[in-house]
gemmi code that builds the backbone of each chain (N, CA, C; Angstrom):
import gemmi

chains = {
    "A": [
        ("UNK", (5.519, 13.931, -0.827), (6.515, 14.127, 0.222), (7.858, 14.412, -0.427)),
        ("UNK", (8.453, 15.539, -0.065), (9.721, 15.935, -0.652), (10.669, 16.395, 0.445)),
        ("UNK", (11.948, 16.323, 0.126), (12.982, 16.883, 0.988), (13.628, 18.039, 0.236)),
        ("UNK", (13.642, 19.207, 0.846), (14.116, 20.413, 0.178), (15.439, 20.877, 0.760)),
        ("UNK", (16.410, 21.041, -0.108), (17.721, 21.560, 0.277), (18.023, 22.811, -0.548)),
        ("UNK", (18.832, 23.722, -0.016), (19.273, 24.854, -0.833), (20.205, 24.337, -1.926)),
        ("UNK", (20.104, 24.864, -3.140), (20.958, 24.365, -4.226), (22.440, 24.570, -3.966)),
        ("UNK", (22.775, 25.642, -3.276), (24.187, 25.924, -3.061), (24.416, 26.650, -1.739)),
        ("UNK", (25.568, 26.403, -1.184), (26.039, 27.080, 0.022), (27.522, 27.385, -0.167)),
        ("UNK", (27.916, 28.579, 0.212), (29.325, 28.951, 0.124), (29.864, 29.231, 1.522)),
        ("UNK", (31.130, 28.911, 1.714), (31.760, 29.122, 3.021), (33.239, 29.408, 2.812)),
        ("UNK", (33.794, 30.189, 3.676), (35.234, 30.447, 3.636), (35.965, 29.364, 4.415)),
        ("UNK", (37.178, 29.063, 4.009), (37.943, 28.034, 4.743), (38.061, 28.382, 6.221)),
        ("UNK", (37.857, 27.370, 7.053), (37.944, 27.573, 8.485), (36.649, 28.001, 9.141)),
        ("UNK", (35.692, 28.404, 8.336), (34.396, 28.813, 8.876), (33.442, 27.633, 8.961)),
        ("UNK", (32.251, 27.917, 9.496), (31.234, 26.876, 9.668), (30.214, 26.924, 8.544)),
        ("UNK", (29.975, 25.771, 7.951), (28.969, 25.642, 6.902), (27.752, 24.910, 7.455)),
        ("UNK", (26.584, 25.404, 7.099), (25.341, 24.748, 7.504), (24.481, 24.497, 6.284)),
        ("UNK", (24.009, 23.271, 6.171), (23.154, 22.871, 5.053), (21.863, 22.322, 5.634)),
        ("UNK", (20.752, 22.861, 5.188), (19.463, 22.444, 5.742), (18.731, 21.490, 4.810)),
        ("UNK", (17.823, 20.747, 5.410), (16.984, 19.795, 4.692), (15.612, 19.838, 5.349)),
        ("UNK", (14.602, 20.195, 4.576), (13.263, 20.344, 5.144), (12.269, 19.426, 4.452)),
        ("UNK", (11.358, 18.887, 5.246), (10.310, 18.036, 4.698), (9.175, 17.939, 5.681)),
        ("UNK", (7.961, 17.832, 5.163), (6.783, 17.853, 6.024), (6.817, 16.793, 7.117)),
        ("UNK", (7.328, 15.632, 6.814), (7.319, 14.539, 7.778), (8.690, 14.251, 8.372)),
        ("UNK", (9.633, 15.125, 8.123), (11.000, 14.827, 8.529), (11.118, 14.701, 10.045)),
        ("UNK", (10.295, 15.418, 10.784), (10.345, 15.323, 12.232), (10.018, 13.938, 12.759)),
        ("UNK", (9.314, 13.155, 11.944), (8.910, 11.804, 12.353), (9.863, 10.743, 11.832)),
        ("UNK", (10.858, 11.153, 11.057), (11.766, 10.202, 10.408), (13.207, 10.590, 10.731)),
        ("UNK", (14.069, 9.631, 10.725), (15.478, 9.967, 10.939), (16.100, 10.378, 9.613)),
        ("UNK", (17.030, 11.310, 9.698), (17.693, 11.837, 8.510), (19.126, 11.339, 8.452)),
        ("UNK", (19.578, 11.136, 7.231), (20.975, 10.797, 6.989), (21.535, 11.775, 5.968)),
        ("UNK", (22.852, 11.888, 5.947), (23.524, 12.824, 5.049), (24.660, 12.117, 4.314)),
        ("UNK", (24.823, 12.496, 3.059), (25.849, 11.910, 2.203), (26.670, 13.014, 1.557)),
        ("UNK", (27.960, 12.747, 1.423), (28.874, 13.640, 0.708), (29.233, 12.965, -0.608)),
        ("UNK", (29.170, 13.724, -1.687), (29.564, 13.169, -2.983), (30.480, 14.145, -3.688)),
        ("UNK", (31.691, 13.701, -3.942), (32.650, 14.496, -4.699), (32.561, 14.105, -6.168)),
        ("UNK", (32.971, 15.000, -7.062), (32.825, 14.731, -8.505), (33.449, 13.403, -8.911)),
        ("UNK", (32.669, 12.619, -9.642), (33.145, 11.348, -10.154), (33.230, 10.236, -9.134)),
        ("UNK", (32.754, 10.491, -7.919), (32.834, 9.476, -6.869), (31.444, 9.068, -6.387)),
        ("UNK", (31.406, 7.946, -5.693), (30.162, 7.488, -5.082), (29.869, 8.317, -3.840)),
        ("UNK", (28.605, 8.417, -3.467), (28.271, 9.089, -2.208), (28.893, 8.354, -1.022)),
        ("UNK", (29.184, 9.138, 0.003), (29.726, 8.607, 1.254), (28.818, 9.050, 2.383)),
        ("UNK", (28.435, 8.108, 3.233), (27.602, 8.425, 4.394), (28.427, 9.220, 5.404)),
        ("UNK", (27.929, 10.399, 5.801), (28.653, 11.193, 6.793), (27.877, 11.339, 8.102)),
        ("UNK", (26.548, 11.201, 8.022), (25.702, 11.246, 9.220), (24.562, 10.264, 9.009)),
        ("UNK", (24.214, 9.498, 10.040), (23.044, 8.639, 9.976), (22.224, 8.769, 11.248)),
        ("UNK", (20.961, 8.421, 11.140), (20.018, 8.489, 12.260), (20.119, 9.839, 12.975)),
        ("UNK", (19.997, 10.864, 12.199), (19.923, 12.273, 12.613), (21.254, 12.885, 13.047)),
        ("UNK", (21.984, 12.182, 13.921), (23.144, 12.835, 14.533), (24.385, 11.966, 14.633)),
        ("UNK", (24.309, 10.704, 14.201), (25.435, 9.791, 14.403), (26.430, 9.881, 13.268)),
        ("UNK", (27.684, 9.796, 13.621), (28.756, 9.903, 12.658), (29.428, 8.550, 12.490)),
        ("UNK", (29.499, 8.029, 11.235), (30.176, 6.733, 11.033), (31.657, 6.836, 11.389)),
        ("UNK", (32.242, 5.701, 11.693), (33.672, 5.703, 11.957), (34.422, 6.169, 10.715)),
        ("UNK", (35.445, 6.953, 10.945), (36.239, 7.474, 9.844), (35.806, 8.832, 9.335)),
        ("UNK", (34.639, 9.290, 9.759), (34.176, 10.629, 9.367), (34.696, 11.640, 10.386)),
        ("UNK", (35.324, 12.695, 9.925), (35.924, 13.671, 10.855), (34.901, 14.289, 11.802)),
        ("UNK", (35.363, 14.639, 12.973), (34.487, 15.215, 13.997), (33.899, 16.553, 13.584)),
        ("UNK", (34.477, 17.211, 12.602), (33.937, 18.507, 12.193), (32.570, 18.379, 11.526)),
        ("UNK", (32.181, 17.151, 11.179), (30.850, 16.907, 10.626), (29.893, 16.577, 11.772)),
        ("UNK", (28.823, 17.349, 11.863), (27.807, 17.079, 12.866), (26.447, 17.421, 12.278)),
        ("UNK", (25.399, 17.019, 12.981), (24.055, 17.283, 12.468), (23.074, 17.399, 13.614)),
        ("UNK", (21.963, 18.030, 13.306), (20.902, 18.202, 14.286), (19.574, 18.210, 13.552)),
        ("UNK", (18.512, 18.191, 14.326), (17.183, 18.275, 13.728), (16.264, 19.022, 14.673)),
        ("UNK", (15.479, 19.912, 14.101), (14.494, 20.654, 14.872), (13.201, 20.690, 14.074)),
        ("UNK", (12.169, 20.098, 14.637), (10.923, 20.002, 13.895), (11.128, 19.244, 12.603)),
        ("UNK", (10.732, 19.835, 11.508), (10.842, 19.174, 10.213), (12.058, 19.625, 9.409)),
        ("UNK", (13.046, 20.178, 10.098), (14.261, 20.612, 9.420), (15.494, 19.969, 10.054)),
        ("UNK", (16.262, 19.292, 9.213), (17.541, 18.723, 9.632), (18.655, 19.619, 9.113)),
        ("UNK", (19.720, 19.712, 9.877), (20.836, 20.572, 9.502), (22.152, 19.821, 9.621)),
        ("UNK", (22.922, 19.853, 8.549), (24.283, 19.328, 8.561), (25.226, 20.497, 8.793)),
        ("UNK", (26.109, 20.359, 9.750), (27.055, 21.420, 10.071), (28.477, 20.913, 9.888)),
        ("UNK", (29.267, 21.697, 9.207), (30.680, 21.380, 9.035), (31.473, 22.509, 9.673)),
        ("UNK", (32.146, 22.184, 10.763), (32.914, 23.181, 11.497), (34.348, 23.207, 10.987)),
        ("UNK", (34.927, 24.400, 10.919), (36.285, 24.494, 10.424), (36.409, 23.894, 9.031)),
        ("UNK", (35.546, 24.332, 8.142), (35.457, 23.750, 6.799), (36.796, 23.802, 6.076)),
        ("UNK", (37.111, 22.707, 5.436), (38.352, 22.606, 4.677), (38.048, 22.505, 3.184)),
        ("UNK", (39.058, 22.791, 2.396), (38.880, 22.735, 0.945), (38.415, 21.349, 0.503)),
        ("UNK", (38.850, 20.317, 1.196), (38.472, 18.948, 0.835), (37.000, 18.659, 1.094)),
        ("UNK", (36.315, 19.549, 1.800), (34.900, 19.352, 2.075), (34.016, 19.843, 0.931)),
        ("UNK", (34.615, 20.492, -0.039), (33.840, 20.958, -1.186), (33.270, 19.751, -1.924)),
        ("UNK", (31.952, 19.710, -2.032), (31.269, 18.525, -2.558), (29.770, 18.816, -2.636)),
        ("UNK", (29.051, 17.872, -3.183), (27.591, 17.886, -3.109), (27.171, 17.095, -1.873)),
        ("UNK", (26.165, 17.622, -1.194), (25.659, 16.955, 0.010), (24.171, 16.670, -0.170)),
        ("UNK", (23.778, 15.442, 0.177), (22.393, 15.017, 0.037), (21.853, 14.554, 1.389)),
        ("UNK", (20.648, 14.983, 1.696), (19.967, 14.400, 2.846), (19.081, 13.260, 2.345)),
        ("UNK", (18.711, 12.398, 3.267), (17.900, 11.231, 2.917), (17.056, 10.849, 4.121)),
        ("UNK", (15.845, 10.433, 3.858), (14.974, 9.943, 4.921), (14.137, 8.814, 4.352)),
        ("UNK", (13.658, 7.959, 5.270), (12.900, 6.797, 4.837), (11.466, 6.933, 5.309)),
        ("UNK", (10.540, 6.937, 4.374), (9.121, 6.903, 4.697), (8.653, 5.513, 4.298)),
        ("UNK", (7.628, 5.371, 3.524), (7.280, 4.052, 2.991), (8.297, 3.652, 1.936)),
        ("UNK", (8.931, 4.624, 1.371), (10.093, 4.392, 0.522), (11.110, 5.443, 0.911)),
        ("UNK", (12.231, 5.427, 0.294), (13.249, 6.386, 0.704), (13.300, 7.570, -0.235)),
        ("UNK", (13.620, 8.720, 0.312), (13.712, 9.949, -0.451), (15.067, 10.588, -0.246)),
        ("UNK", (15.539, 11.229, -1.274), (16.724, 12.061, -1.184), (16.338, 13.515, -1.424)),
        ("UNK", (17.005, 14.402, -0.740), (16.885, 15.803, -1.080), (17.557, 16.061, -2.422)),
        ("UNK", (17.325, 17.233, -2.965), (17.844, 17.554, -4.283), (19.346, 17.797, -4.331)),
        ("UNK", (19.948, 17.914, -3.150), (21.391, 18.108, -3.100), (21.782, 19.565, -2.953)),
        ("UNK", (22.870, 19.780, -2.247), (23.423, 21.113, -2.041), (24.889, 21.106, -2.427)),
        ("UNK", (25.251, 22.019, -3.315), (26.662, 22.124, -3.687), (27.362, 23.049, -2.707)),
        ("UNK", (28.297, 22.506, -1.961), (29.065, 23.298, -1.007), (30.341, 23.774, -1.684)),
        ("UNK", (30.496, 25.082, -1.727), (31.693, 25.693, -2.293), (32.515, 26.298, -1.174)),
        ("UNK", (33.784, 25.957, -1.145), (34.698, 26.516, -0.146), (35.543, 27.554, -0.861)),
        ("UNK", (35.242, 28.812, -0.582), (35.870, 29.908, -1.323), (37.231, 30.277, -0.767)),
    ],
    "B": [
        ("UNK", (36.575, -6.113, 4.935), (36.136, -4.880, 4.274), (35.048, -5.217, 3.262)),
        ("UNK", (33.913, -4.604, 3.434), (32.787, -4.878, 2.549), (32.942, -4.074, 1.259)),
        ("UNK", (32.760, -4.754, 0.134), (32.846, -4.080, -1.159), (31.686, -4.520, -2.035)),
        ("UNK", (31.189, -3.574, -2.833), (30.112, -3.844, -3.766), (30.588, -3.452, -5.160)),
        ("UNK", (30.238, -4.286, -6.144), (30.655, -4.012, -7.504), (29.497, -4.228, -8.453)),
        ("UNK", (29.119, -3.162, -9.154), (28.052, -3.256, -10.141), (28.617, -3.772, -11.470)),
        ("UNK", (27.804, -4.513, -12.179), (28.217, -4.966, -13.508), (26.990, -5.102, -14.389)),
        ("UNK", (27.220, -4.956, -15.698), (26.139, -5.079, -16.656), (26.413, -4.259, -17.888)),
        ("UNK", (25.542, -4.380, -18.879), (25.739, -3.641, -20.130), (25.731, -2.136, -19.903)),
        ("UNK", (26.595, -1.450, -20.608), (26.636, -0.003, -20.508), (25.687, 0.680, -21.481)),
        ("UNK", (25.143, -0.087, -22.409), (24.249, 0.474, -23.418), (23.034, -0.431, -23.569)),
        ("UNK", (21.864, 0.178, -23.460), (20.609, -0.574, -23.598), (19.720, 0.185, -24.588)),
        ("UNK", (19.047, -0.562, -25.435), (18.168, 0.078, -26.414), (16.830, 0.469, -25.783)),
        ("UNK", (16.233, 1.532, -26.283), (14.909, 1.921, -25.785), (13.916, 0.775, -25.911)),
        ("UNK", (13.042, 0.687, -24.918), (11.983, -0.316, -24.790), (12.504, -1.666, -24.286)),
        ("UNK", (13.811, -1.850, -24.218), (14.359, -3.102, -23.719), (14.514, -3.059, -22.195)),
        ("UNK", (15.079, -4.139, -21.645), (15.230, -4.251, -20.200), (16.670, -4.047, -19.781)),
        ("UNK", (16.850, -3.159, -18.833), (18.161, -2.898, -18.234), (18.395, -3.943, -17.153)),
        ("UNK", (19.518, -4.640, -17.205), (19.828, -5.676, -16.211), (21.198, -5.422, -15.605)),
        ("UNK", (21.236, -5.335, -14.300), (22.483, -5.105, -13.580), (22.631, -6.112, -12.443)),
        ("UNK", (23.872, -6.394, -12.113), (24.191, -7.267, -10.989), (25.106, -6.516, -10.039)),
        ("UNK", (24.910, -6.724, -8.764), (25.781, -6.182, -7.735), (26.390, -7.354, -6.973)),
        ("UNK", (27.684, -7.501, -7.081), (28.393, -8.579, -6.397), (28.980, -8.040, -5.097)),
        ("UNK", (28.689, -8.754, -4.024), (29.099, -8.309, -2.692), (30.233, -9.177, -2.171)),
        ("UNK", (31.244, -8.542, -1.630), (32.320, -9.270, -0.956), (32.494, -8.712, 0.445)),
        ("UNK", (32.869, -9.586, 1.367), (33.109, -9.148, 2.736), (31.892, -9.150, 3.620)),
        ("UNK", (30.747, -9.514, 3.097), (29.516, -9.597, 3.891), (28.554, -10.546, 3.194)),
        ("UNK", (27.770, -11.240, 3.984), (26.768, -12.128, 3.414), (25.513, -11.342, 3.069)),
        ("UNK", (25.025, -11.522, 1.837), (23.832, -10.765, 1.468), (22.614, -11.222, 2.270)),
        ("UNK", (22.700, -12.377, 2.899), (21.570, -12.870, 3.697), (21.379, -12.078, 4.983)),
        ("UNK", (22.390, -11.326, 5.380), (22.341, -10.663, 6.686), (21.886, -9.213, 6.623)),
        ("UNK", (21.738, -8.685, 5.421), (21.454, -7.249, 5.300), (20.345, -7.002, 4.290)),
        ("UNK", (19.905, -5.749, 4.255), (19.088, -5.229, 3.176), (20.024, -4.585, 2.158)),
        ("UNK", (19.568, -4.581, 0.889), (20.381, -4.019, -0.187), (19.498, -3.158, -1.080)),
        ("UNK", (20.120, -2.136, -1.675), (19.336, -1.215, -2.494), (20.022, -0.885, -3.801)),
        ("UNK", (19.211, -0.401, -4.713), (19.690, 0.211, -5.948), (19.303, 1.680, -5.934)),
        ("UNK", (20.220, 2.516, -6.388), (20.040, 3.964, -6.438), (20.644, 4.438, -7.751)),
        ("UNK", (20.033, 5.423, -8.374), (20.585, 5.913, -9.632), (20.737, 7.420, -9.616)),
        ("UNK", (21.561, 7.899, -10.554), (21.848, 9.332, -10.615), (22.080, 9.736, -12.059)),
        ("UNK", (21.131, 10.414, -12.678), (21.380, 10.965, -14.022), (22.512, 11.982, -13.961)),
        ("UNK", (23.184, 12.141, -15.065), (24.320, 13.051, -15.121), (23.915, 14.455, -14.675)),
        ("UNK", (24.661, 14.996, -13.730), (24.417, 16.352, -13.262), (23.194, 16.522, -12.387)),
        ("UNK", (22.575, 15.404, -12.007), (21.346, 15.495, -11.203), (21.517, 14.762, -9.876)),
        ("UNK", (20.437, 14.728, -9.121), (20.486, 14.144, -7.794), (20.264, 12.647, -7.775)),
        ("UNK", (20.217, 12.117, -6.567), (20.075, 10.685, -6.349), (18.604, 10.286, -6.336)),
        ("UNK", (18.323, 9.128, -6.902), (16.964, 8.587, -6.908), (17.016, 7.133, -6.441)),
        ("UNK", (16.294, 6.846, -5.382), (16.212, 5.482, -4.883), (15.343, 4.641, -5.801)),
        ("UNK", (15.808, 3.432, -6.105), (15.065, 2.550, -7.004), (14.312, 1.486, -6.214)),
        ("UNK", (15.001, 0.814, -5.304), (14.328, -0.233, -4.561), (15.226, -0.891, -3.541)),
        ("UNK", (14.616, -1.764, -2.724), (15.316, -2.437, -1.642), (14.929, -3.910, -1.632)),
        ("UNK", (15.889, -4.756, -1.281), (15.623, -6.186, -1.258), (16.382, -6.815, -0.099)),
        ("UNK", (15.815, -7.868, 0.436), (16.511, -8.659, 1.440), (15.885, -10.043, 1.454)),
        ("UNK", (16.494, -10.947, 2.209), (15.948, -12.292, 2.294), (14.767, -12.350, 3.253)),
        ("UNK", (14.576, -11.315, 4.064), (13.579, -11.390, 5.129), (12.258, -10.696, 4.825)),
        ("UNK", (12.252, -9.801, 3.842), (11.007, -9.105, 3.520), (10.849, -9.038, 2.012)),
        ("UNK", (9.626, -8.764, 1.590), (9.386, -8.614, 0.157), (10.091, -7.370, -0.350)),
        ("UNK", (10.581, -7.417, -1.579), (11.215, -6.223, -2.135), (10.223, -5.071, -2.184)),
        ("UNK", (10.729, -3.874, -1.978), (9.877, -2.718, -2.239), (10.653, -1.710, -3.072)),
        ("UNK", (9.919, -0.947, -3.850), (10.581, -0.058, -4.802), (9.888, 1.291, -4.859)),
        ("UNK", (10.580, 2.231, -5.492), (10.078, 3.582, -5.670), (8.736, 3.515, -6.423)),
        ("UNK", (7.705, 4.136, -5.862), (6.404, 4.082, -6.548), (6.455, 4.566, -7.996)),
        ("UNK", (7.358, 5.494, -8.274), (7.436, 6.026, -9.634), (8.012, 5.020, -10.624)),
        ("UNK", (8.657, 3.984, -10.120), (9.295, 2.983, -10.985), (8.731, 1.587, -10.776)),
        ("UNK", (7.865, 1.438, -9.785), (7.497, 0.125, -9.278), (7.074, -0.869, -10.343)),
        ("UNK", (6.282, -0.420, -11.301), (5.758, -1.352, -12.289), (6.839, -1.883, -13.215)),
        ("UNK", (7.990, -1.232, -13.246), (9.059, -1.640, -14.172), (10.242, -2.317, -13.470)),
        ("UNK", (10.224, -2.344, -12.150), (11.377, -2.828, -11.397), (11.184, -4.253, -10.908)),
        ("UNK", (12.200, -5.063, -11.143), (12.271, -6.393, -10.549), (13.646, -6.555, -9.922)),
        ("UNK", (13.664, -7.016, -8.686), (14.941, -7.270, -8.017), (14.958, -8.698, -7.495)),
        ("UNK", (16.158, -9.263, -7.438), (16.284, -10.621, -6.921), (17.627, -10.812, -6.248)),
        ("UNK", (17.685, -11.848, -5.411), (18.907, -12.206, -4.701), (19.443, -13.526, -5.215)),
        ("UNK", (20.751, -13.648, -5.286), (21.407, -14.908, -5.627), (22.348, -15.223, -4.456)),
        ("UNK", (21.810, -15.870, -3.451), (22.598, -16.072, -2.234), (23.809, -16.976, -2.452)),
        ("UNK", (23.741, -18.046, -3.249), (24.962, -18.842, -3.450), (26.117, -18.030, -4.026)),
        ("UNK", (25.794, -17.060, -4.897), (26.843, -16.249, -5.499), (27.042, -14.921, -4.779)),
        ("UNK", (26.294, -14.729, -3.712), (26.386, -13.519, -2.887), (26.253, -12.262, -3.734)),
        ("UNK", (25.197, -12.213, -4.492), (24.962, -11.056, -5.327), (23.472, -10.815, -5.480)),
        ("UNK", (23.114, -9.623, -5.926), (21.720, -9.319, -6.177), (21.615, -8.543, -7.485)),
        ("UNK", (20.411, -8.510, -8.028), (20.258, -7.974, -9.370), (19.079, -7.017, -9.469)),
        ("UNK", (19.147, -6.234, -10.526), (18.096, -5.274, -10.856), (17.707, -5.455, -12.305)),
        ("UNK", (16.427, -5.535, -12.578), (15.905, -5.460, -13.925), (14.947, -4.286, -13.985)),
        ("UNK", (15.150, -3.425, -14.979), (14.273, -2.278, -15.200), (13.764, -2.390, -16.637)),
        ("UNK", (12.489, -2.593, -16.776), (11.920, -2.875, -18.096), (11.479, -1.602, -18.815)),
        ("UNK", (11.271, -1.752, -20.105), (10.724, -0.669, -20.946), (11.470, 0.639, -20.754)),
        ("UNK", (12.770, 0.587, -20.888), (13.583, 1.769, -20.608), (13.445, 2.816, -21.701)),
        ("UNK", (13.652, 4.052, -21.293), (13.704, 5.182, -22.208), (14.975, 5.978, -21.905)),
        ("UNK", (15.177, 7.024, -22.671), (16.363, 7.857, -22.460), (16.393, 8.423, -21.047)),
        ("UNK", (15.245, 8.588, -20.438), (15.173, 9.130, -19.078), (15.773, 8.180, -18.040)),
        ("UNK", (16.004, 6.953, -18.430), (16.613, 5.986, -17.508), (18.135, 5.980, -17.596)),
        ("UNK", (18.674, 6.793, -18.475), (20.132, 6.929, -18.571), (20.670, 7.540, -17.285)),
        ("UNK", (21.596, 6.839, -16.646), (22.078, 7.283, -15.343), (23.254, 6.414, -14.907)),
        ("UNK", (23.927, 6.872, -13.864), (24.846, 5.998, -13.138), (24.007, 5.232, -12.113)),
        ("UNK", (24.149, 3.929, -12.124), (23.398, 3.080, -11.212), (24.341, 2.576, -10.121)),
        ("UNK", (23.929, 2.795, -8.881), (24.693, 2.349, -7.728), (23.945, 1.236, -7.002)),
        ("UNK", (24.694, 0.296, -6.470), (24.124, -0.592, -5.469), (24.709, -0.191, -4.118)),
        ("UNK", (23.948, -0.439, -3.069), (24.365, 0.007, -1.741), (23.834, -0.949, -0.680)),
        ("UNK", (24.573, -1.034, 0.416), (24.096, -1.794, 1.565), (23.229, -0.878, 2.428)),
        ("UNK", (22.164, -1.440, 2.939), (21.255, -0.677, 3.784), (21.570, -0.971, 5.239)),
        ("UNK", (21.767, 0.076, 6.026), (21.981, -0.075, 7.452), (20.802, 0.491, 8.210)),
        ("UNK", (20.753, 0.190, 9.516), (19.701, 0.756, 10.340), (18.590, -0.217, 10.634)),
        ("UNK", (17.421, 0.327, 10.930), (16.274, -0.475, 11.304), (15.001, 0.329, 11.097)),
        ("UNK", (13.872, -0.396, 11.179), (12.591, 0.283, 11.029), (12.385, 1.308, 12.132)),
        ("UNK", (12.796, 0.962, 13.339), (12.551, 1.849, 14.477), (13.442, 3.077, 14.485)),
        ("UNK", (14.658, 2.934, 14.006), (15.623, 4.019, 14.135), (16.031, 4.632, 12.804)),
        ("UNK", (15.473, 4.123, 11.720), (15.751, 4.731, 10.433), (16.748, 3.955, 9.609)),
        ("UNK", (16.547, 3.995, 8.311), (17.396, 3.276, 7.374), (18.322, 4.249, 6.659)),
        ("UNK", (19.470, 3.756, 6.264), (20.447, 4.590, 5.550), (21.332, 3.675, 4.710)),
        ("UNK", (22.153, 4.263, 3.881), (23.009, 3.508, 2.967), (24.458, 3.692, 3.395)),
        ("UNK", (25.036, 2.647, 3.986), (26.344, 2.826, 4.603), (27.508, 2.428, 3.714)),
        ("UNK", (27.272, 1.610, 2.731), (28.348, 1.223, 1.815), (27.801, 1.234, 0.401)),
        ("UNK", (28.542, 1.871, -0.499), (28.103, 2.037, -1.881), (29.107, 1.381, -2.836)),
        ("UNK", (28.602, 0.902, -3.950), (29.475, 0.500, -5.035), (29.994, 1.731, -5.776)),
        ("UNK", (30.855, 1.496, -6.731), (31.437, 2.602, -7.495), (30.476, 3.160, -8.532)),
        ("UNK", (29.443, 2.396, -8.841), (28.478, 2.839, -9.826), (28.852, 2.411, -11.234)),
        ("UNK", (27.828, 2.246, -12.048), (28.039, 1.908, -13.446), (27.110, 2.747, -14.308)),
        ("UNK", (27.671, 3.313, -15.364), (26.882, 4.159, -16.255), (26.105, 3.297, -17.243)),
        ("UNK", (24.816, 3.523, -17.295), (23.969, 2.855, -18.274), (23.347, 3.920, -19.161)),
        ("UNK", (23.574, 3.782, -20.434), (23.019, 4.711, -21.416), (21.931, 4.011, -22.204)),
        ("UNK", (20.805, 4.668, -22.313), (19.703, 4.124, -23.116), (19.688, 4.870, -24.446)),
        ("UNK", (20.008, 4.151, -25.491), (20.081, 4.763, -26.812), (20.011, 3.674, -27.879)),
        ("UNK", (19.458, 4.038, -29.012), (19.395, 3.092, -30.129), (20.659, 3.166, -30.977)),
    ],
}
model = gemmi.Model(1)
for chain_id, residues in chains.items():
    chain = gemmi.Chain(chain_id)
    for i, (resn, *xyz) in enumerate(residues, 1):
        res = gemmi.Residue()
        res.name, res.seqid = resn, gemmi.SeqId(i, " ")
        for name, pos in zip(("N", "CA", "C"), xyz):
            atom = gemmi.Atom()
            atom.name, atom.element = name, gemmi.Element(name[0])
            atom.pos, atom.b_iso = gemmi.Position(*pos), 0.0
            res.add_atom(atom)
        chain.add_residue(res)
    model.add_chain(chain)
structure = gemmi.Structure()
structure.add_model(model)
structure.setup_entities()
């Protein structure tokens, strides 16, 4: 069981960025998303498929269709440039390989 | 404000045991699940294991035979032992609080700053 993410995504400032996460059983499990900036710990930005923790900007949202979860960042800002990881819990927990978001 | 702080040796020799402690402030470790996660330099996140006072610890099948975790409730901290280490175990090790539930999914809502452990002779 694996979670597959694109290695990289590029977006222009102010545009919408979408990062996907696919896995055979993902439709049966809730997905979470983490943002990690260089030299920092990961930060939870989405949990249980679509919920946003307090303090996370509204421009971060997520959805899931079938076995693919999608993190969407609307009005992307330079500060959003980071690595993003999806995560799901089966009998143990898995992380996707990570996606480097570049804001050009 | 909940805070987690990892501590332990930054250098471990091959074949020895890596031992780390995560000290928790602002929350009782008896009330939550806790996890260890690691990240080799330039690579992705790897879950190591989960522990709580209410269920038996469980760990990543790829590491299970080498992982031991325990709780120290009087000191509000938990620990990780990883035996028979090799260079492949060199990574930043994070401790994290686990949020959620079995029915609605688990996630890691609070992370420590991480500690780099290098395996080298």
